[in-house]
Backbone as JSON, one array per atom type, in Angstrom:
{
  "sequence": "MHVEVDVNPTEDVEKVKKAVENLFGNVEFEEKPKTRGSLLVVETTGLDELAILQNLLRRERIRAAARKVFFGGLSEKSIIFYLNKQVAYVSHISFSRPEGESPLGPIKVQIQCDRPRELIDWLAPRTVKS",
  "N": [[7.55, -13.82, 15.89], [5.94, -13.91, 12.95], [6.12, -12.84, 9.98], [4.35, -11.61, 6.62], [4.37, -10.81, 3.06], [3.08, -9.65, 0.0], [4.02, -9.68, -3.06], [3.71, -7.82, -5.48], [3.25, -8.09, -9.14], [3.75, -5.7, -10.35], [5.31, -4.31, -8.55], [8.45, -3.27, -7.01], [10.76, -5.5, -4.95], [12.43, -4.51, -3.54], [11.21, -2.32, -2.44], [9.52, -3.18, -0.91], [10.38, -4.57, 0.99], [11.49, -2.67, 2.21], [9.11, -0.98, 3.68], [8.38, -3.43, 5.64], [11.11, -3.56, 6.88], [11.03, -0.53, 8.18], [8.89, -1.09, 10.41], [9.81, -2.99, 11.35], [12.66, -3.3, 11.84], [16.16, -4.47, 10.98], [15.6, -6.95, 9.82], [15.63, -10.59, 8.39], [14.78, -11.99, 5.09], [12.29, -14.55, 3.5], [11.69, -15.56, 0.22], [9.81, -16.26, -1.56], [8.53, -17.8, -4.6], [5.61, -17.33, -5.98], [2.62, -17.7, -8.18], [1.78, -15.37, -9.23], [4.13, -12.98, -8.9], [5.65, -12.9, -5.69], [5.95, -13.88, -2.57], [7.13, -12.42, 0.69], [8.46, -13.82, 3.51], [8.46, -13.32, 6.69], [10.5, -14.43, 9.41], [10.9, -14.39, 13.2], [11.87, -13.92, 16.66], [11.67, -12.92, 20.25], [12.04, -9.64, 21.26], [12.59, -7.41, 19.96], [12.37, -7.04, 17.69], [9.87, -5.73, 17.59], [9.97, -3.42, 19.06], [10.51, -1.67, 17.41], [8.28, -1.22, 16.43], [6.57, -0.58, 18.36], [7.76, 1.97, 19.48], [6.88, 3.23, 17.48], [4.11, 2.99, 17.38], [3.83, 4.52, 19.7], [4.87, 7.14, 19.08], [3.18, 8.08, 17.05], [0.29, 8.6, 18.32], [-1.29, 6.72, 18.76], [-2.39, 4.5, 20.34], [-4.29, 3.36, 21.45], [-6.35, 2.96, 19.46], [-4.19, 0.63, 18.5], [-4.91, -1.29, 20.44], [-7.17, -1.74, 20.58], [-7.52, -2.84, 17.56], [-5.55, -4.98, 18.19], [-6.57, -6.78, 20.49], [-8.88, -7.23, 18.58], [-7.94, -9.35, 16.77], [-7.27, -11.5, 18.97], [-5.85, -14.13, 19.89], [-5.95, -17.35, 21.73], [-3.05, -18.44, 22.21], [-2.37, -16.1, 20.48], [-1.2, -13.21, 18.64], [-2.88, -11.51, 15.7], [-2.84, -9.59, 13.06], [-3.18, -6.85, 10.57], [-0.96, -4.95, 8.76], [-0.77, -1.44, 6.42], [0.57, -1.43, 3.39], [1.76, 0.48, 1.62], [1.71, 2.78, 3.49], [3.64, 2.15, 5.61], [6.02, 2.01, 4.18], [6.42, 5.17, 4.19], [7.16, 5.19, 6.68], [5.28, 5.09, 9.06], [2.44, 3.84, 10.45], [-1.0, 1.95, 9.2], [-3.54, 0.56, 10.35], [-4.64, -2.57, 8.86], [-7.4, -4.32, 6.85], [-7.75, -8.05, 6.24], [-8.07, -8.6, 3.16], [-9.17, -6.24, 0.37], [-8.97, -3.38, 1.21], [-6.58, -2.23, 0.88], [-4.82, -1.69, -1.9], [-2.9, -3.11, -2.99], [-2.03, -5.47, -1.21], [-2.16, -6.01, 1.94], [0.11, -6.01, 4.49], [0.58, -8.64, 6.58], [0.99, -9.65, 10.18], [1.61, -11.79, 12.51], [1.85, -12.57, 16.09], [3.03, -15.18, 17.73], [2.81, -15.9, 21.42], [2.94, -16.46, 24.7], [1.92, -15.64, 26.79], [-0.28, -13.31, 25.43], [-1.5, -11.22, 26.19], [-0.51, -9.36, 27.71], [1.6, -8.39, 26.2], [0.09, -7.57, 24.47], [-0.44, -5.42, 26.5], [2.25, -4.16, 26.54], [3.0, -3.58, 23.79], [0.83, -1.34, 23.39], [0.45, 0.37, 25.75], [-2.31, 1.13, 27.98], [-4.07, 4.29, 27.3], [-3.91, 7.51, 29.12], [-7.23, 9.12, 29.63], [-6.98, 12.96, 30.23]],
  "CA": [[6.74, -13.25, 15.16], [5.83, -14.45, 11.31], [5.28, -11.45, 8.86], [4.02, -12.52, 5.18], [3.8, -9.84, 2.65], [2.5, -10.07, -1.25], [5.09, -8.39, -3.76], [2.86, -7.77, -6.76], [4.29, -8.19, -10.36], [4.31, -4.26, -10.68], [5.72, -3.84, -6.98], [9.68, -3.35, -6.75], [10.54, -6.14, -4.3], [13.15, -4.07, -2.57], [10.85, -0.9, -1.44], [8.29, -4.32, 0.15], [11.47, -5.42, 1.95], [11.89, -1.41, 3.57], [8.13, -1.26, 4.22], [8.99, -4.13, 6.48], [11.85, -2.8, 7.74], [10.34, 0.69, 8.89], [8.18, -1.46, 10.88], [10.16, -4.02, 12.23], [14.02, -3.44, 11.8], [16.79, -5.25, 10.07], [14.9, -8.51, 9.61], [15.61, -11.52, 7.14], [13.49, -12.42, 4.6], [12.77, -15.69, 2.78], [11.2, -15.0, -1.12], [8.78, -17.69, -1.8], [7.94, -17.56, -5.47], [4.09, -17.34, -6.5], [1.94, -17.87, -9.68], [1.93, -13.96, -9.71], [4.7, -12.1, -7.89], [6.27, -13.56, -4.72], [5.72, -14.03, -1.2], [8.04, -12.08, 1.64], [8.22, -14.14, 4.89], [9.87, -13.04, 8.02], [10.9, -15.07, 11.0], [11.19, -13.9, 14.46], [11.93, -14.32, 18.15], [12.34, -11.98, 21.08], [11.24, -8.55, 21.12], [13.69, -6.73, 19.29], [11.95, -6.08, 16.26], [8.6, -5.74, 18.19], [10.3, -2.5, 19.81], [10.01, -0.22, 16.4], [6.39, -1.05, 16.39], [6.19, -0.11, 20.22], [8.01, 3.33, 19.27], [5.92, 3.91, 16.22], [2.57, 3.33, 17.54], [3.89, 5.48, 20.36], [5.01, 8.63, 18.25], [2.13, 8.53, 16.32], [-0.6, 8.65, 19.38], [-2.71, 5.73, 18.12], [-1.79, 3.46, 20.77], [-5.85, 3.38, 21.89], [-6.94, 2.01, 18.73], [-3.92, -0.19, 18.33], [-4.99, -1.88, 21.26], [-8.53, -2.73, 19.56], [-7.26, -4.21, 16.53], [-4.82, -6.19, 18.54], [-7.51, -7.35, 20.78], [-9.88, -7.9, 17.66], [-6.76, -10.74, 16.65], [-6.29, -11.78, 19.79], [-6.65, -15.54, 20.19], [-4.95, -18.06, 23.07], [-1.65, -18.03, 22.15], [-1.62, -15.32, 19.58], [-2.27, -11.86, 17.81], [-3.31, -11.47, 13.44], [-2.75, -8.21, 12.6], [-2.64, -6.39, 8.94], [-0.71, -3.36, 8.3], [-0.87, -0.84, 5.34], [2.23, -1.52, 2.49], [2.46, 1.84, 1.39], [1.76, 3.87, 4.77], [4.68, 1.15, 6.21], [7.0, 2.63, 3.65], [6.9, 6.18, 4.5], [7.61, 4.75, 7.98], [3.93, 5.53, 9.55], [1.66, 3.11, 10.6], [-1.85, 2.65, 9.18], [-4.14, -0.85, 10.33], [-5.99, -2.99, 7.14], [-8.34, -5.69, 6.81], [-7.08, -8.58, 5.41], [-8.67, -8.24, 1.54], [-10.17, -5.29, -0.46], [-8.9, -2.46, 1.67], [-5.38, -2.18, 0.62], [-4.81, -2.31, -3.5], [-1.42, -3.51, -2.87], [-2.88, -6.32, -0.56], [-1.73, -5.67, 3.46], [1.52, -6.91, 5.66], [-0.01, -9.53, 7.89], [1.74, -10.03, 11.26], [0.94, -13.22, 13.53], [3.02, -13.13, 16.87], [3.03, -15.95, 18.57], [3.57, -15.99, 22.55], [2.11, -17.39, 26.0], [0.83, -14.45, 27.44], [-0.64, -11.9, 24.66], [-2.57, -9.69, 26.89], [0.53, -8.89, 28.35], [2.34, -8.49, 25.3], [-0.72, -6.08, 23.94], [0.16, -3.96, 27.6], [3.16, -3.67, 26.46], [3.29, -3.0, 22.72], [0.14, -0.58, 23.27], [-0.21, 0.34, 27.07], [-3.28, 2.02, 27.96], [-3.53, 5.53, 27.65], [-4.8, 8.01, 29.85], [-7.39, 10.93, 29.42], [-7.34, 13.8, 31.29]],
  "C": [[6.62, -13.36, 14.0], [5.08, -13.0, 10.5], [5.31, -12.16, 7.42], [3.78, -10.96, 4.7], [3.56, -10.21, 1.17], [3.63, -9.06, -1.89], [3.97, -8.78, -5.14], [3.76, -7.63, -8.02], [5.0, -6.68, -10.45], [5.14, -3.83, -9.45], [7.78, -4.8, -7.77], [9.54, -4.07, -4.8], [11.55, -5.56, -3.05], [12.25, -2.67, -1.66], [9.91, -2.05, -0.65], [9.18, -4.25, 1.13], [11.58, -3.89, 2.69], [11.14, -0.88, 3.93], [8.13, -1.81, 5.08], [9.53, -3.94, 7.53], [11.84, -1.99, 8.49], [9.43, 0.43, 10.12], [8.61, -2.19, 12.24], [11.67, -4.07, 12.41], [14.76, -4.0, 10.49], [16.73, -6.29, 9.82], [15.72, -9.5, 8.24], [14.42, -11.61, 6.98], [13.82, -13.58, 3.91], [12.09, -15.18, 1.14], [10.79, -15.97, -1.79], [8.15, -17.23, -3.18], [6.39, -17.75, -5.77], [3.43, -17.19, -8.09], [1.99, -16.1, -10.07], [2.58, -13.27, -8.51], [5.53, -13.17, -6.96], [5.62, -13.17, -3.49], [6.97, -13.33, -0.19], [7.98, -13.07, 2.7], [9.36, -13.52, 5.6], [9.55, -13.81, 9.25], [11.86, -14.83, 12.29], [11.0, -14.24, 15.64], [12.34, -13.43, 18.58], [11.45, -10.98, 20.6], [11.64, -7.39, 20.75], [13.07, -5.79, 17.91], [10.66, -5.87, 16.42], [8.31, -3.5, 18.89], [10.15, -1.22, 18.87], [8.99, -0.08, 16.73], [6.15, -0.21, 17.45], [6.67, 1.78, 19.69], [7.09, 4.09, 18.26], [4.36, 4.1, 16.55], [2.72, 4.56, 19.14], [3.77, 7.39, 19.89], [4.01, 9.02, 17.32], [0.81, 8.58, 17.5], [-1.92, 7.87, 18.78], [-2.65, 4.38, 19.12], [-3.56, 2.79, 21.54], [-5.89, 2.26, 20.9], [-6.06, 0.68, 18.0], [-4.25, -1.35, 19.07], [-6.74, -2.55, 20.86], [-8.03, -3.05, 18.47], [-6.37, -4.97, 17.2], [-5.56, -6.97, 19.34], [-8.51, -8.38, 19.92], [-8.83, -9.43, 17.43], [-6.3, -11.4, 17.48], [-7.08, -13.53, 20.13], [-5.55, -16.36, 21.32], [-3.94, -17.55, 23.07], [-0.93, -16.9, 21.11], [-2.06, -14.04, 19.26], [-1.73, -11.66, 16.74], [-3.36, -10.0, 13.65], [-2.25, -7.91, 11.51], [-2.55, -5.24, 9.32], [-0.55, -3.08, 6.85], [0.34, -1.02, 4.76], [2.58, -0.57, 2.74], [2.94, 2.96, 2.12], [3.61, 3.65, 5.65], [5.88, 1.52, 5.22], [7.4, 3.76, 3.43], [6.87, 6.03, 6.25], [6.09, 5.12, 9.18], [3.62, 3.69, 9.58], [-0.15, 2.93, 10.09], [-2.5, 1.05, 9.38], [-4.82, -1.12, 9.15], [-6.41, -3.94, 7.66], [-7.22, -6.19, 6.06], [-6.88, -8.7, 3.74], [-8.99, -6.87, 1.6], [-9.99, -3.89, 0.21], [-7.85, -1.28, 0.98], [-5.3, -2.34, -0.71], [-3.61, -3.36, -3.6], [-1.26, -4.81, -1.85], [-1.58, -5.34, 1.03], [-0.27, -6.64, 3.8], [0.61, -7.39, 6.81], [1.46, -10.06, 8.54], [1.02, -11.21, 12.22], [1.89, -13.21, 14.85], [2.37, -13.89, 17.77], [3.79, -15.79, 20.58], [2.49, -17.01, 23.91], [0.94, -16.52, 26.81], [0.54, -13.12, 26.19], [-1.1, -11.27, 24.87], [-1.11, -9.01, 27.24], [1.64, -7.89, 27.68], [1.51, -6.91, 24.56], [-0.57, -4.4, 25.04], [1.55, -3.13, 27.31], [3.85, -2.74, 25.29], [2.35, -1.44, 22.92], [-0.37, -0.25, 24.8], [-1.24, 1.1, 26.66], [-2.97, 3.44, 28.25], [-4.63, 6.3, 28.41], [-5.33, 9.25, 29.7], [-7.57, 11.95, 30.2], [-8.53, 14.67, 31.61]]
}
């Protein structure tokens, strides 16, 4: 998994880290300076970090919406999606667009894997309507 999030000059880098950790657990950050602010980057392998996201999707009952977003960002070997940074800070999930929707910018998540459709089924299984 590859995560990128801009830290604007007006933001506290520790709060931005907390937003990412609320979704993916205790991850290691690389901070890269930018002209304005910085960029936090996270690189992980395996499913451990995605288990928290999976649980949040179930808890918030947004698996059907998540599936739509995940399939919208699906390519042959990856899934790309964006999450609202402010909502993540309070341990919730709100999907976002790459630009313009969130004033502080989104959290960009890219997951590389051999079978991304199976990963989507694991992260956000189909919900059964009664």
